[in-house]
C-alpha positions as CSV (number, residue, x, y, z in Angstrom):
1,M,123.1,88.9,117.2
2,V,120.9,91.8,118.3
3,A,121.3,92.7,121.9
4,T,118.7,91.9,124.5
5,S,117.3,94.7,126.6
6,E,115.1,94.8,129.7
7,F,111.7,94.3,128.0
8,I,112.8,92.9,124.6
9,L,114.3,89.5,124.0
10,S,115.8,89.0,120.6
11,E,117.5,86.0,118.9
12,V,118.6,85.4,115.3
13,K,117.7,81.9,114.0
14,N,118.4,80.9,110.4
15,G,118.4,84.5,109.2
16,V,115.2,85.3,111.1
17,L,115.2,87.8,114.0
18,V,112.7,86.6,116.7
19,I,111.7,89.4,118.9
20,T,109.8,88.7,122.1
21,I,108.1,91.4,124.1
22,N,109.0,90.3,127.6
23,R,106.6,91.8,130.2
24,P,104.6,88.7,131.0
25,D,103.5,90.0,134.5
26,K,101.9,92.9,132.7
27,L,100.6,90.7,129.8
28,N,103.3,92.3,127.7
29,S,101.7,95.7,127.7
30,L,103.4,98.5,125.9
31,N,105.0,101.2,128.0
32,K,107.3,104.0,126.9
33,Q,110.4,101.9,127.6
34,T,109.2,98.9,125.7
35,I,108.3,101.0,122.7
36,E,111.8,102.6,122.8
37,E,113.6,99.2,123.1
38,L,111.6,97.7,120.3
39,H,112.4,100.6,118.1
40,E,116.1,100.4,118.8
41,T,116.1,96.6,118.2
42,L,114.4,97.1,114.8
43,V,116.7,99.9,113.8
44,E,119.8,97.8,114.5
45,A,118.4,94.8,112.7
46,E,117.6,96.7,109.5
47,N,121.3,97.1,108.8
48,I,122.2,93.4,109.4
49,N,122.3,91.6,106.1
50,E,122.0,88.2,107.7
51,I,118.5,89.1,108.9
52,K,116.0,88.5,106.1
53,S,112.8,88.7,108.1
54,V,111.4,89.3,111.6
55,I,109.0,87.4,113.8
56,L,107.4,89.4,116.6
57,T,105.7,87.7,119.6
58,G,104.9,88.0,123.3
59,A,106.4,86.2,126.3
60,G,104.3,83.3,127.7
61,N,101.1,81.9,126.2
62,K,98.5,84.3,127.6
63,A,99.2,87.5,125.6
64,F,100.8,88.8,122.5
65,V,100.4,92.3,123.8
66,A,97.3,93.1,125.9
67,G,97.4,96.8,125.2
68,A,99.2,99.9,126.2
69,D,100.2,100.5,129.8
70,I,97.2,102.5,131.0
71,A,98.8,103.5,134.3
72,E,101.5,105.4,132.4
73,F,99.1,107.8,130.7
74,A,96.1,107.9,133.0
75,N,96.7,111.6,134.0
76,F,97.9,112.9,130.6
77,S,96.7,116.3,129.2
78,I,95.4,116.7,125.7
79,E,98.8,117.7,124.4
80,Q,100.5,114.8,126.2
81,G,97.9,112.4,124.6
82,K,98.7,113.8,121.1
83,Q,102.4,113.3,121.8
84,L,101.9,109.8,123.0
85,S,100.1,108.9,119.8
86,S,102.5,110.7,117.5
87,I,105.7,109.2,119.0
88,G,104.1,105.7,118.9
89,H,103.2,106.1,115.3
90,F,106.7,107.3,114.4
91,K,108.8,104.9,116.5
92,I,106.8,101.7,116.1
93,F,103.5,101.4,114.2
94,N,104.4,103.3,111.0
95,F,108.0,102.2,111.4
96,I,106.9,98.5,111.3
97,E,104.5,99.0,108.5
98,N,107.2,100.5,106.3
99,Y,110.0,98.3,107.5
100,S,112.3,97.1,104.7
101,K,112.1,93.4,105.9
102,P,108.9,91.4,106.3
103,I,107.6,91.4,109.9
104,I,105.3,88.5,110.9
105,A,103.2,88.9,114.1
106,A,103.0,85.6,116.0
107,V,99.9,86.3,118.0
108,N,100.2,83.9,120.9
109,G,97.3,85.2,123.1
110,F,95.4,88.4,123.8
111,A,96.1,91.2,121.2
112,L,94.1,94.1,122.5
113,G,94.3,97.8,122.0
114,G,97.9,98.7,121.2
115,G,98.6,95.0,120.9
116,L,96.2,94.5,118.1
117,E,97.4,97.8,116.5
118,L,100.9,96.3,116.7
119,A,99.8,93.2,114.9
120,L,97.9,95.3,112.3
121,A,101.1,97.2,111.5
122,C,103.0,93.9,110.8
123,H,102.9,92.6,107.2
124,I,101.6,89.1,108.0
125,R,99.7,87.8,111.0
126,V,99.7,84.2,112.3
127,V,97.2,83.7,115.2
128,A,97.1,81.0,117.8
129,E,93.8,79.3,118.4
130,N,93.5,80.7,122.0
131,A,94.0,84.3,120.9
132,K,91.4,87.1,121.4
133,L,91.7,90.3,119.3
134,G,90.0,93.6,119.8
135,L,90.2,97.4,120.3
136,P,88.5,98.1,123.6
137,E,89.6,101.7,123.9
138,V,86.0,103.2,123.9
139,S,85.5,101.4,127.2
140,L,88.0,103.8,128.7
141,G,86.6,106.9,127.0
142,V,89.3,107.1,124.4
143,I,89.8,105.8,120.8
144,P,92.6,103.7,119.3
145,G,95.6,106.0,118.9
146,Y,98.2,103.8,117.3
147,G,96.6,103.5,113.8
148,G,93.8,101.1,114.8
149,T,91.0,103.1,113.3
150,Q,92.8,103.2,110.0
151,R,94.5,99.8,109.6
152,L,91.6,97.7,111.0
153,A,89.2,99.2,108.4
154,Q,91.7,98.6,105.6
155,I,91.9,94.9,106.5
156,V,88.5,93.9,107.7
157,G,86.4,96.6,106.0
158,K,84.6,99.7,107.3
159,G,81.5,98.0,108.6
160,K,83.4,95.3,110.7
161,A,85.8,98.0,111.9
162,F,82.9,100.1,113.1
163,E,81.4,97.1,114.9
164,M,84.7,96.0,116.6
165,I,85.7,99.6,117.7
166,L,82.2,100.8,118.7
167,T,81.3,97.7,120.7
168,A,84.8,97.0,122.0
169,D,84.0,93.3,121.4
170,M,86.9,90.8,121.1
171,I,86.9,88.3,118.2
172,N,88.5,84.8,118.3
173,A,91.0,83.3,116.0
174,V,88.4,81.7,113.7
175,D,86.7,85.0,113.1
176,A,90.1,86.7,112.7
177,L,90.8,84.3,109.8
178,K,87.3,84.8,108.4
179,W,87.7,88.6,108.3
180,G,91.3,88.5,106.9
181,L,92.8,89.7,110.1
182,A,94.8,86.5,110.4
183,N,96.7,84.9,107.5
184,Y,96.7,81.6,109.3
185,T,95.5,80.2,112.6
186,T,97.5,77.4,114.4
187,T,97.8,75.7,117.7
188,Q,99.9,77.5,120.3
189,E,102.5,74.8,119.9
190,E,102.8,75.2,116.1
191,L,102.6,79.0,116.1
192,L,106.3,79.8,115.6
193,N,106.8,76.8,113.3
194,K,104.2,78.2,111.0
195,C,105.9,81.6,111.1
196,F,109.3,80.0,110.3
197,E,107.6,78.1,107.4
198,I,106.7,81.5,105.9
199,T,110.1,83.1,106.6
200,T,111.8,80.1,104.9
201,K,110.0,80.8,101.7
202,I,110.8,84.5,101.9
203,A,114.5,83.8,102.5
204,S,115.1,82.3,99.1
205,K,113.7,85.4,97.3
206,S,115.3,88.7,96.4
207,P,115.7,91.0,99.4
208,T,115.8,94.0,97.1
209,A,112.5,93.0,95.4
210,I,110.9,92.2,98.8
211,K,111.9,95.7,100.2
212,T,110.4,97.3,97.1
213,A,107.2,95.2,97.1
214,I,106.6,96.3,100.7
215,K,107.0,99.9,99.7
216,V,104.7,99.7,96.7
217,I,101.9,97.7,98.5
218,N,101.9,100.3,101.2
219,A,101.8,103.1,98.6
220,G,98.4,101.8,97.5
221,Y,97.0,102.6,101.0
222,N,98.6,106.1,101.2
223,N,96.1,108.7,99.9
224,K,99.0,111.1,99.1
225,L,100.4,108.6,96.6
226,N,99.2,106.9,93.4
227,G,100.1,103.3,94.0
228,F,100.0,102.4,90.3
229,E,102.5,105.2,89.5
230,V,104.8,104.1,92.3
231,E,104.6,100.5,91.0
232,I,105.6,101.6,87.5
233,E,108.5,103.7,88.8
234,E,109.8,100.9,91.1
235,F,109.2,98.2,88.6
236,G,111.5,100.1,86.2
237,K,114.2,100.6,88.9
238,S,114.2,96.8,89.5
239,F,115.8,96.3,86.1
240,G,118.9,98.2,87.3
241,T,119.5,95.9,90.3
242,A,122.0,93.1,90.7
243,D,119.2,90.9,92.1
244,F,117.3,91.2,88.8
245,K,120.3,90.2,86.7
246,E,120.9,87.3,89.0
247,G,117.3,86.2,89.1
248,V,117.0,86.2,85.3
249,S,120.3,84.5,84.8
250,A,119.3,81.8,87.3
251,F,116.0,81.3,85.5
252,M,117.6,81.0,82.1
253,E,120.3,78.7,83.4
254,K,117.8,76.5,85.3
255,R,119.5,77.0,88.6
256,K,118.7,78.4,92.1
257,A,119.3,82.1,92.3
258,N,121.9,83.5,94.7
259,F,120.6,86.9,95.6
260,S,123.0,89.5,97.1
261,G,120.3,92.0,98.1
262,N,121.7,94.7,95.7
């Protein structure tokens, strides 16, 4: 089990770490402590072999994460603003995007500002029908600072990203699905069940291959890398893993593979 902290609840169920951001009175907004505790929880979980994937959600049924805690940075200087963004990228948003285990965002309500950026950093998004998603930062005289300008455009396209960011408009679950921002939409009651349905499929696959697939897919969106070259390199390395040998043996022997993650 991963320990529970002040603003983060965590529980392992059938090899899945369910993380709940627990600040319902603040609509689960991200303050410095919440970011730190979430980072620590994910760091610990990465080294627990029992955990095959992660579901990330918010407490209650109103909000996934309704943004960053504005009161915390209202009087920041230029340099403090840069640090806020940089630390957030390092500890949470880039960290989640490049995490070695699949992370599914169970978007159970408002996902605004830093909340939508958190969902964008996750590998898969399942969105409840009541959810509203948006990046309203320009209404405060600032821009998204946790990767929203980059990841939103990658997912919904440049034109829709311009529209959402420049107007600060929210979109609903139906539109999120239409634009590829949501993999699935469900009722609030079925949200976690749908996420577990996905993690169950993931659990039977090779952890080594999944970790590598995440790395290679992300490489295609990194302008410092050639995703095809990374794929060739990592595909070759796969042939030296125990999971490859087990997967091929199981296929030839017409049995279910028993992957070790090595």
